[in-house]
N, C-alpha and C positions, 0 to 999 in steps of 0.2 A: 550806309554810304554817305558821302557828302558831295555836293555839287562843286566842281572845280571851276574857278573863274579864269578865263583866258582872255587876254587883251590883244594878242598878236595872231596873225594868220598862221604863221609857221608853228607857233606853240599849239594852236588848236588842231591843225592837221596831224602833227606828230602824235599828240596825245590821243586823238580819236582813233587813229590807225593802231596804236599800241593797245588800247583797251579792246578794240574789236578782235585783234589777234589773241589777246589774253582770254577773252570770254568765249571764243569759238575754237580755241586750240588751233588757230591758224587755218581753219577750214572755210572761213568766210561767213559773214553774218549780215544783219540788216541794221541800217542806221536811219533814225528819224530826226528831222530838222524842224524846229518850231521858230519861225521868224517873228519877232515882236519889236515894238518900240519902247518896251518897258512899261513902268507904272502898272505892273501886273495885278490882276484880280482873279476872281474865281473862274471867269471865262477862259483866261489864259491857262489856269491850272488844269482845266478840262482838256485843253489842247495837249498840255505836257503829259498828263496821266494817260491819255489815249496813246500818245506816241510811245511812252514808256512801256505800255502793255503790249505793244505790237512790234517792238524792235529790241535788238541786243544792246544798242548804244543810242543815246539821245543827246542832241545838242539844241539848246535854246539860244537864240540870238537876241540881244538887247542893244538896239542902236536907234537913236533918234536921228532920222535921216533928213538932213537939211533940204534935200532936193524935193521933198514932198510939201514943203511949206512955202506958200507965196508971201506970207506975212512974217517978217522977222519977229514981231511981238508974239505971234502965236508959237513960233519956234522956241523963243525964250521962255514962254509960259508953260510949255509942255513939261509935265512933272518928271523929274529924274529921281528914282527911288532904288538905287542899285542894291543896297543891303537888303531891303525888304524883298526885292525881286529875287535875290539869291536865296533867301530863306524859303520863299514860296516854291522855287524850283527844286530846292533840296527836298521839301516835303513831297513833291510830285515825282521823286526818283529820277530827276534829270541828271545826266552825268556831267555835262559841261554847260556853262553859261559863257557865251562869247559876247563880250562887251567892249568892242574896239573903240578907240578914240577916232574922231573924224579924220585925223591925219593918217590913220592906218587904212581906213576904207578908201579915202581919196587922197593919196600921197602927193598928187600933182595939182591939187585944187579940184574944184568941181569938174566932173568929166565933160569933155567936149562931145564924145560919142555916147548916146543914150538910147534906151529902148523907147519906142514911141507906141502909145496905146491905141493910136488910130481913132476911128470914129466911135468905137465902143467906149473909149476913154473920154469922149467929149460930152457924153450924156450924163444926166442925173448929177452925181457928185462932181463929175468932171466939168459940168457946165458952171457949177458954183465955185469950183476951185481949179481954174485953168492950169494945166501942167502937172497937177497933183499925181495923176496916174502914170505919167511919164517918169516922174521921180520915183514912184513906188515900184514900178516894174524894173527900173534900172537897178535899184538896190536889191530887189529880190533876185534878179538875175545874178548879181555878184554873190549874194549869200548862198544861192544854190550851188554855185561853183566852189565857193570857199568852204562850205560845209561838207562837201564830198571828200572823203579821205582818199589818199593816193592808192592805198592798198587796204585789203581786209574785207571788201564787200563780196557777198555771195553772188553767184550767177543769177539771172532772172529766174523766177519760179516757172513751173510748167504752164501755169495760166497766164504767163507774161508779166506778172507783177514784179516790179523792180525791187531790188534790195535797198534802194535809197528812196525815202519818202519824205515829203514836206507837208506839214499840217497847218491849215488855215481855218479860221472861224467862219461859219456861214453867215454870221452877223454882217460882216463886210462883204455882202453878196457880189457887188460889182467888182471889187478887188479880186475875189476868188475866181469869178468868171474870166477876168482879164489874165490872171496868172495861168489858169488852165489853157487859155487860148495861146499865150506866149509859149508855154511849154510844148504844146502841140505843134504850133507853127514853126518853132525853131529847134524841134527835136531834142529837147533837154532830156537826159537820161534819169528822170525822176518821176515818181507818181505823186500827184497832188491829192491830198486827202482833206475833204471838207468835214468839219466837226460842228454839230448842231449848236445853235445859239444858246447860251446860258442866260437864264433870267432870274431876277430876284423873285421872292414869293409873291410880290404884287404884280408881276408880269413885266416890269421894266427890264429891257435888255441891258446886260452889264456893259459898262463902258468906262474908260478912264476919265471921261468928261463928266460923268454923273456927279463927281465930287464937287463940281462947281455949281450944282443946283441948290437953291434954297429949298426949305421944306415945302413951301407953296408951289414952287416951280416943279419940284419932283412930283407932287400930286397931279399937277397939270400934265406932266410928261406921260402919265399913264394912258392918256388918250391915244398915243401912238400904237401901243400894243392892243388896246381895245378895238381900234379901227381895223387892225390886221386880223384879229380874231373874228370880227364880224364878217369880213370878206371870206375868211376860211370857212365859217359856218355856212355861208351862202353857197360857196363853191361845193362843199360836201353835200349840200342838199340839192345840187343841180339847179339852183335858182339864178336869176339874173343878179349880177354883182352890184349893179346900181352904184357905181363908184361916186357919182355926184353926191349922193346922200351921205356917203362915208366921209367925203371931203368936208361936207357941212358939219358933220360931227366933230372933226378935228378942229375946224375953224371956230367952233363954239366954245372950246376950252380956253379959259382965261390965260393970257400971256403966251399963247401958242401961235406962231406964224408958220403956216404950212408952206413948204417950198414945192414939194411934189408928192403925189400919191399915184403910182402907176402900176398896172398889171402887165408883166412882160414875159417874153419867152425866157426860160431859165438859162439857156445856153447863149443866145445871141443878144439878149437884153432888149430886143425889139419890142415895142409896145404892141400888145395884142388888141386888135380892134374888135374882133369877133367875140361873142359870148360874154362881154364884160359890162354891158349896160342894161339892155332891155331883153335880151334873149337868154335862155338857160345856159349856165356855164358847163362846158365840157372840156376834157383834156387836162393838161397840166400847165401851170404858170407860176410866176413868182410875183408877189406883191411887194413893192418897194415904197418906203416912205421916208421923208426927211422934213424936219421942221426945226425952227428956232424956238426954244423954250426959255424965255428971258434972254440972257446973252449967250446961251449954250446951244450949239447946233447938234442935233441928235439924228441918228439914222436907225432904221430897223427894217426887217423884211419877214415874209412868211411864205412858205410854199403852199400852193393851192392845188387841189385835186390829187 
């Protein structure tokens, strides 16, 4: 097979519906959607191959969304690697790559009506990048509508699982939590599937921003995953997490400027005050970290318990 590049909404919807009908003999099937901003790497490939294994038809979207960037320089700097992205998706057995121009997504200019992330979107990454998650949720809402074909989907399964599924990486934990909240609050007819973070052999979480790290900066960046693994070991041993000592570990790495290291509720993202400093850890939580390593801002996370 080869991945088909679609640049218009009408083209995508017609092609996806036709392929669903062909592969399921008109009986209805499942469709997986993988929203991305391109510059794809092995982490995205994991999303794509997971979707391909679980669905009859798969669409990956590649769209650098201007609503997510508060800085025009950052938007211009974001890598565009369309041909390489297409080749990666082809190897992952993705059927369609939807790569629309900005004018196709926003034909009347930037939208006046947008999805608001609320207080969950003002925390952590939202505090550092005001409006980022409003822009992210707005484009995800559009893509969830645009990726759903007019015909060809099966009825929901007996266990209630939808025939339409969207795949997001757990590395962007705050975004994943917000997308799940949006889908639940606004009754979107789609299941959101979180796919575990993919890491290099040295533990660094894969990110399109890693390419901007120098050799020394990359070495320093490994302190993020080391800090998270330390918290995970303490949680597994039911020990106090002693977050302050882990923050000191991160701050000791050369060229690393810690923004935040928090242990939060995995659903609400509220900071967990109990069991996180001096008393034994119990239950489940999510450790979030963000830091600048040289000029590059990196994020990572780790489930605890």
